[in-house]
MILUMKOL-188538 format. One line per 5 residues: for each residue x, y, z of C-alpha. Coordinates in Angstrom, 2 decimals, padded with zeros to 5 digits, always signed. Layout:
N
X/Y/Z ~ ...
//
This chain:
384
+073.91/+131.08/+086.78 ~ +072.49/+127.81/+088.05 ~ +073.21/+124.71/+086.04 ~ +070.66/+122.08/+085.11 ~ +071.29/+118.38/+085.02
+071.61/+118.74/+081.27 ~ +074.44/+121.27/+081.67 ~ +076.49/+119.17/+084.07 ~ +079.34/+116.87/+083.11 ~ +078.16/+113.24/+083.24
+079.05/+111.58/+086.53 ~ +080.34/+108.06/+087.09 ~ +076.83/+107.07/+088.09 ~ +075.36/+108.55/+084.90 ~ +077.91/+106.63/+082.89
+077.16/+103.37/+084.68 ~ +073.42/+103.78/+084.16 ~ +074.03/+104.42/+080.47 ~ +076.00/+101.20/+080.32 ~ +073.18/+099.28/+081.98
+070.54/+100.71/+079.70 ~ +072.31/+100.37/+076.40 ~ +075.65/+098.69/+075.85 ~ +075.42/+095.79/+078.22 ~ +071.75/+095.15/+077.55
+072.37/+095.13/+073.80 ~ +075.34/+092.81/+074.22 ~ +073.39/+090.46/+076.48 ~ +070.37/+090.22/+074.23 ~ +072.56/+089.41/+071.27
+074.33/+086.70/+073.21 ~ +071.42/+084.85/+074.80 ~ +067.95/+083.93/+073.66 ~ +064.67/+084.99/+075.16 ~ +064.38/+081.64/+076.93
+067.36/+082.54/+079.08 ~ +065.68/+085.36/+080.99 ~ +067.00/+084.21/+084.42 ~ +070.56/+084.41/+083.14 ~ +069.88/+087.87/+081.77
+068.50/+089.04/+085.10 ~ +071.58/+087.70/+086.86 ~ +073.77/+089.56/+084.40 ~ +071.89/+092.80/+085.01 ~ +072.33/+092.31/+088.75
+076.08/+092.07/+088.25 ~ +076.05/+095.23/+086.15 ~ +074.03/+097.01/+088.86 ~ +076.85/+096.23/+091.26 ~ +079.28/+097.86/+088.85
+077.00/+100.89/+088.72 ~ +076.96/+101.12/+092.51 ~ +080.72/+100.92/+092.62 ~ +081.04/+103.67/+090.05 ~ +078.62/+105.84/+091.98
+080.68/+105.47/+095.16 ~ +083.51/+107.43/+093.49 ~ +086.17/+106.42/+095.99 ~ +089.46/+108.26/+095.58 ~ +092.69/+106.47/+094.81
+096.02/+107.11/+096.53 ~ +097.14/+110.63/+095.72 ~ +094.62/+112.64/+097.69 ~ +092.40/+115.33/+096.25 ~ +093.33/+117.08/+093.00
+095.43/+120.21/+093.36 ~ +094.45/+123.51/+091.78 ~ +097.02/+122.77/+089.09 ~ +095.36/+119.43/+088.28 ~ +091.99/+121.16/+087.97
+093.55/+123.76/+085.70 ~ +095.42/+121.35/+083.43 ~ +093.08/+118.38/+083.14 ~ +089.54/+118.29/+081.70 ~ +086.96/+117.43/+084.39
+085.88/+114.15/+082.79 ~ +089.48/+112.94/+082.56 ~ +090.26/+114.05/+086.12 ~ +087.28/+112.03/+087.32 ~ +088.40/+109.05/+085.27
+091.94/+109.11/+086.72 ~ +090.47/+108.87/+090.23 ~ +087.81/+106.30/+089.39 ~ +087.40/+102.78/+090.70 ~ +088.01/+101.42/+087.20
+091.57/+102.73/+087.43 ~ +092.09/+101.97/+091.12 ~ +090.95/+098.38/+090.70 ~ +093.78/+097.69/+088.26 ~ +096.45/+098.69/+090.79
+095.20/+099.58/+094.29 ~ +098.61/+100.77/+095.52 ~ +099.22/+103.13/+092.61 ~ +098.60/+106.86/+093.01 ~ +096.10/+108.23/+090.52
+098.49/+111.15/+090.06 ~ +101.03/+108.84/+088.38 ~ +098.47/+107.70/+085.81 ~ +097.35/+111.30/+085.30 ~ +100.90/+112.58/+084.87
+101.75/+109.91/+082.30 ~ +098.67/+110.52/+080.17 ~ +098.97/+114.29/+080.46 ~ +102.56/+114.12/+079.25 ~ +101.80/+111.52/+076.58
+098.72/+113.05/+074.95 ~ +097.63/+116.15/+076.88 ~ +094.91/+114.03/+078.50 ~ +093.75/+112.62/+075.18 ~ +093.46/+115.97/+073.41
+096.45/+115.18/+071.19 ~ +095.17/+112.54/+068.78 ~ +098.45/+112.04/+066.91 ~ +100.06/+108.66/+066.29 ~ +103.74/+108.64/+067.23
+106.55/+107.83/+064.83 ~ +106.79/+104.43/+066.56 ~ +103.06/+103.81/+066.05 ~ +101.93/+104.50/+069.63 ~ +098.39/+105.82/+069.75
+095.44/+106.73/+071.91 ~ +095.38/+108.76/+075.14 ~ +097.95/+106.47/+076.79 ~ +100.10/+106.13/+073.67 ~ +100.11/+102.35/+073.71
+101.97/+100.51/+071.00 ~ +099.44/+098.24/+069.26 ~ +101.45/+095.12/+070.18 ~ +101.55/+096.22/+073.84 ~ +097.79/+096.68/+073.80
+097.27/+093.33/+072.09 ~ +100.03/+090.90/+071.13 ~ +098.40/+090.50/+067.71 ~ +098.46/+094.25/+067.15 ~ +094.67/+094.66/+067.07
+093.47/+098.16/+068.00 ~ +089.98/+097.04/+069.02 ~ +089.56/+093.61/+070.60 ~ +086.32/+091.80/+071.46 ~ +087.08/+090.56/+074.98
+083.97/+088.38/+075.10 ~ +082.12/+090.02/+077.98 ~ +081.62/+093.43/+079.61 ~ +084.62/+094.64/+081.62 ~ +086.79/+091.81/+080.30
+090.52/+091.94/+079.63 ~ +092.91/+090.71/+077.06 ~ +094.49/+087.74/+078.90 ~ +097.72/+088.24/+080.82 ~ +100.66/+087.67/+078.54
+098.67/+088.56/+075.43 ~ +098.46/+092.31/+076.02 ~ +097.34/+094.94/+078.51 ~ +094.16/+096.14/+076.81 ~ +090.86/+095.94/+078.68
+087.25/+096.99/+078.50 ~ +086.69/+099.74/+081.04 ~ +083.26/+100.96/+079.95 ~ +081.38/+097.70/+079.64 ~ +080.83/+097.53/+075.89
+082.76/+094.27/+075.56 ~ +085.52/+095.90/+073.50 ~ +089.07/+096.84/+074.45 ~ +089.61/+099.93/+072.31 ~ +093.06/+101.52/+072.27
+091.57/+104.94/+071.39 ~ +088.88/+104.90/+074.10 ~ +090.07/+106.70/+077.26 ~ +087.69/+104.62/+079.41 ~ +089.65/+101.57/+078.24
+093.17/+102.95/+077.83 ~ +093.43/+104.83/+081.15 ~ +092.73/+101.77/+083.34 ~ +094.96/+099.77/+081.00 ~ +097.77/+102.18/+081.83
+097.35/+101.30/+085.51 ~ +097.30/+097.61/+084.58 ~ +100.58/+097.91/+082.69 ~ +102.25/+099.89/+085.48 ~ +101.10/+097.40/+088.11
+102.51/+094.48/+086.11 ~ +105.89/+096.20/+086.33 ~ +105.81/+097.06/+090.03 ~ +103.76/+100.27/+090.04 ~ +101.77/+099.23/+093.09
+104.82/+099.45/+095.38 ~ +106.71/+102.66/+096.19 ~ +110.06/+100.90/+096.08 ~ +109.55/+099.69/+092.49 ~ +107.42/+102.55/+091.17
+110.33/+104.34/+089.40 ~ +111.18/+101.15/+087.52 ~ +107.53/+100.71/+086.54 ~ +107.45/+104.22/+085.07 ~ +110.77/+103.55/+083.35
+109.25/+100.47/+081.74 ~ +106.55/+102.69/+080.23 ~ +109.09/+104.86/+078.41 ~ +112.65/+103.68/+078.81 ~ +114.42/+106.87/+079.91
+115.22/+108.13/+083.39 ~ +114.51/+111.70/+082.31 ~ +110.96/+110.46/+081.66 ~ +110.75/+109.25/+085.27 ~ +112.43/+112.07/+087.18
+112.67/+114.91/+084.67 ~ +115.66/+116.37/+082.88 ~ +116.71/+116.82/+079.29 ~ +114.95/+114.57/+076.80 ~ +116.65/+112.74/+073.97
+115.64/+115.59/+071.69 ~ +117.50/+118.07/+073.90 ~ +114.40/+119.76/+075.31 ~ +113.53/+120.11/+079.02 ~ +111.11/+117.48/+080.30
+109.38/+117.78/+083.67 ~ +109.18/+114.06/+084.38 ~ +106.33/+111.88/+085.57 ~ +107.20/+111.89/+089.27 ~ +107.70/+115.69/+089.58
+104.44/+116.36/+087.74 ~ +102.56/+113.74/+089.76 ~ +103.80/+115.44/+092.93 ~ +102.06/+118.63/+091.80 ~ +098.74/+117.09/+090.80
+097.51/+115.75/+094.16 ~ +097.28/+116.97/+097.73 ~ +099.35/+113.96/+098.75 ~ +101.63/+112.03/+096.47 ~ +102.97/+108.96/+098.21
+102.53/+107.88/+101.79 ~ +105.26/+108.92/+104.20 ~ +104.83/+105.80/+106.31 ~ +107.96/+103.78/+106.90 ~ +110.43/+106.68/+106.81
+111.00/+107.09/+110.53 ~ +111.94/+104.05/+112.58 ~ +112.37/+101.82/+109.55 ~ +116.16/+101.72/+109.33 ~ +118.24/+098.69/+108.52
+122.03/+098.52/+108.63 ~ +123.90/+097.90/+105.38 ~ +127.62/+097.20/+105.54 ~ +130.09/+098.36/+102.89 ~ +130.63/+095.56/+100.38
+134.10/+096.67/+099.29 ~ +133.21/+097.93/+095.82 ~ +135.74/+100.50/+094.58 ~ +133.11/+102.65/+092.88 ~ +131.00/+103.26/+095.94
+129.51/+106.52/+094.69 ~ +126.43/+106.04/+092.51 ~ +124.51/+108.54/+090.41 ~ +120.99/+109.38/+091.52 ~ +118.94/+108.90/+088.33
+118.04/+112.11/+086.47 ~ +120.00/+114.35/+088.83 ~ +123.49/+115.75/+088.58 ~ +124.54/+114.23/+091.89 ~ +126.16/+111.09/+093.26
+125.69/+109.60/+096.71 ~ +126.92/+106.56/+098.60 ~ +125.31/+103.69/+096.68 ~ +123.51/+102.52/+099.82 ~ +121.26/+105.59/+100.10
+120.37/+106.06/+096.42 ~ +117.08/+104.18/+096.77 ~ +116.20/+106.30/+099.82 ~ +116.99/+109.49/+097.90 ~ +114.74/+108.33/+095.07
+111.93/+107.77/+097.55 ~ +112.36/+111.31/+098.91 ~ +112.24/+112.61/+095.34 ~ +108.95/+110.75/+094.96 ~ +107.63/+112.76/+097.92
+108.17/+115.97/+095.98 ~ +111.80/+116.97/+096.57 ~ +114.44/+118.13/+094.10 ~ +117.99/+117.25/+095.18 ~ +120.48/+120.12/+095.07
+123.51/+118.44/+096.68 ~ +124.80/+115.08/+097.89 ~ +128.45/+113.95/+097.86 ~ +130.88/+116.87/+098.05 ~ +134.39/+117.17/+099.49
+134.18/+120.97/+099.70 ~ +131.54/+123.58/+100.26 ~ +130.05/+121.75/+103.23 ~ +131.11/+120.88/+106.78 ~ +134.12/+118.55/+106.58
+132.91/+116.63/+109.64 ~ +129.41/+116.19/+108.24 ~ +127.87/+113.67/+105.88 ~ +128.26/+115.41/+102.51 ~ +131.95/+114.33/+102.24
+130.74/+110.76/+102.85 ~ +127.95/+110.89/+100.27 ~ +125.46/+110.35/+103.09 ~ +123.56/+113.65/+103.07 ~ +121.37/+115.55/+100.67
+120.21/+119.12/+100.37 ~ +116.84/+119.52/+098.69 ~ +114.07/+121.95/+097.81 ~ +110.42/+121.31/+096.89 ~ +109.91/+120.35/+093.27
+107.13/+122.91/+092.82 ~ +108.02/+125.62/+095.34 ~ +105.49/+124.32/+097.86 ~ +107.48/+124.25/+101.10 ~ +104.75/+122.24/+102.81
+106.38/+119.28/+101.04 ~ +109.71/+119.81/+102.82 ~ +107.92/+120.22/+106.14 ~ +106.05/+116.96/+105.52 ~ +109.32/+115.16/+104.78
+111.01/+116.64/+107.87 ~ +108.17/+115.51/+110.11 ~ +108.05/+112.09/+108.45 ~ +111.69/+111.39/+109.33 ~ +111.30/+112.47/+112.95
+112.19/+116.18/+112.95 ~ +110.19/+118.38/+115.32 ~ +110.36/+122.05/+116.35 ~ +111.41/+121.26/+119.92 ~ +114.82/+119.98/+118.77
+115.15/+121.99/+115.56 ~ +117.97/+124.19/+116.87 ~ +120.25/+121.12/+117.00 ~ +118.93/+119.59/+113.80 ~ +117.40/+116.94/+116.08
+120.84/+115.30/+115.83 ~ +120.74/+111.74/+117.16 ~ +117.23/+112.38/+118.48 ~ +115.35/+110.76/+115.60 ~ +114.47/+107.18/+114.79
+116.71/+105.34/+112.33 ~ +117.82/+105.85/+109.61 ~ +118.17/+109.64/+109.78 ~ +120.77/+111.28/+112.02 ~ +120.32/+115.00/+111.40
+117.79/+117.26/+109.70 ~ +118.66/+120.88/+109.05 ~ +115.39/+122.73/+108.69 ~ +113.42/+125.57/+110.28 ~ +115.18/+126.63/+113.46
+118.66/+125.48/+112.43 ~ +120.93/+128.31/+111.20 ~ +121.17/+128.63/+107.43 ~ +118.52/+125.99/+106.76 ~ +114.79/+125.85/+106.27
+112.14/+127.47/+104.14 ~ +112.58/+131.03/+102.84 ~ +110.60/+132.55/+105.70 ~ +112.65/+130.89/+108.44 ~ +116.21/+130.47/+107.21
+116.63/+134.12/+106.11 ~ +119.22/+132.85/+103.65 ~ +117.83/+134.14/+100.37 ~ +118.10/+131.71/+097.51 ~ +119.87/+129.15/+099.72
+116.68/+127.99/+101.45 ~ +116.74/+124.18/+101.66 ~ +116.27/+121.11/+103.82 ~ +119.29/+118.97/+104.74 ~ +118.97/+115.28/+105.62
+121.79/+113.04/+106.87 ~ +121.85/+109.28/+107.34 ~ +123.18/+107.36/+110.37 ~ +126.57/+105.75/+109.72 ~ +129.76/+104.35/+111.20
+132.59/+106.86/+111.85 ~ +134.62/+107.61/+108.74 ~ +136.74/+110.25/+107.00 ~ +135.97/+112.49/+104.00 ~ +136.05/+110.52/+100.77
+136.09/+107.15/+102.59 ~ +132.95/+104.98/+102.58 ~ +131.50/+104.31/+106.04 ~ +131.72/+100.73/+107.29 ~ +127.93/+100.70/+107.70
+124.98/+102.94/+106.90 ~ +121.41/+102.85/+108.13 ~ +118.86/+103.01/+105.29 ~ +115.08/+102.85/+104.92
//
């Protein structure tokens, strides 16, 4: 059955035109007198620019929505997550991170409950985080204005001059603003930015929540919502050498996993997790080759977070693996910092269709390092 314009969900352009025709015009006429027509015309010109930007519907980092995203998220919210109003608050932030947070916080705004701590709205902002004075609706003085830096993270995303904690068109871009203020625009600091939103590593990477229930985690869910999650640039050929600093406790837990690695590669492992991997092994004195990197804490085994083995292939290719050298794990044939990748073509490794190893399908990645012995930290390690 064909749909009419009346049946369709409103587009970003429709929304912008509505703003021009009603909210902004009403606000402007109340603010200025009839004698100030030139100023009003200038204001409408500015708003027309906003309308054009909204109509362009450029997509934020994160690629196109996956079938799962289209299944889980209402169309109007999915469009909002990818909109320029969100992207402009934090250009380097993947829309999938914002979407994952708000889906987990409020089921994309469908859960209207106020938390026991008083958090409310689609993004579950605390009132004092939204506005330092605890106001739920703030007159920001002009269309598309913000509560000033240091006084809160609320903003007006729909042009009515109000920063409303319950309005998704205000709270969703404000989520990006808050994340960006805590490092969400950079891959290296993204986990900490998410942690600042809800101070638990299980919230970032998944695991068991404080209430004892399983929690998927923002990063694993985000990895399933978009066709691409984070860029893979900078993995191959980006290595830098880090010497051992003498610390006695040189093994460090990878947040929200059950594994420890040499402290120098933990940040790298977290970045690989951000690309959609679930770690299944790191440091181990047994169960792996004694002359390999597992006994040094300098190797991981991993599987895709969502069963999509295209993710492991993308990681393998990003670090320099290629089919022509797969039978040797491309050992010492890749750019720094990776030494060896066990994947399709290497015995006992790869996706389920290539490794023929049943439930043991996995990708193995090892880091370049100085010679060492099992259980002894290497003198130096190459890291991203």
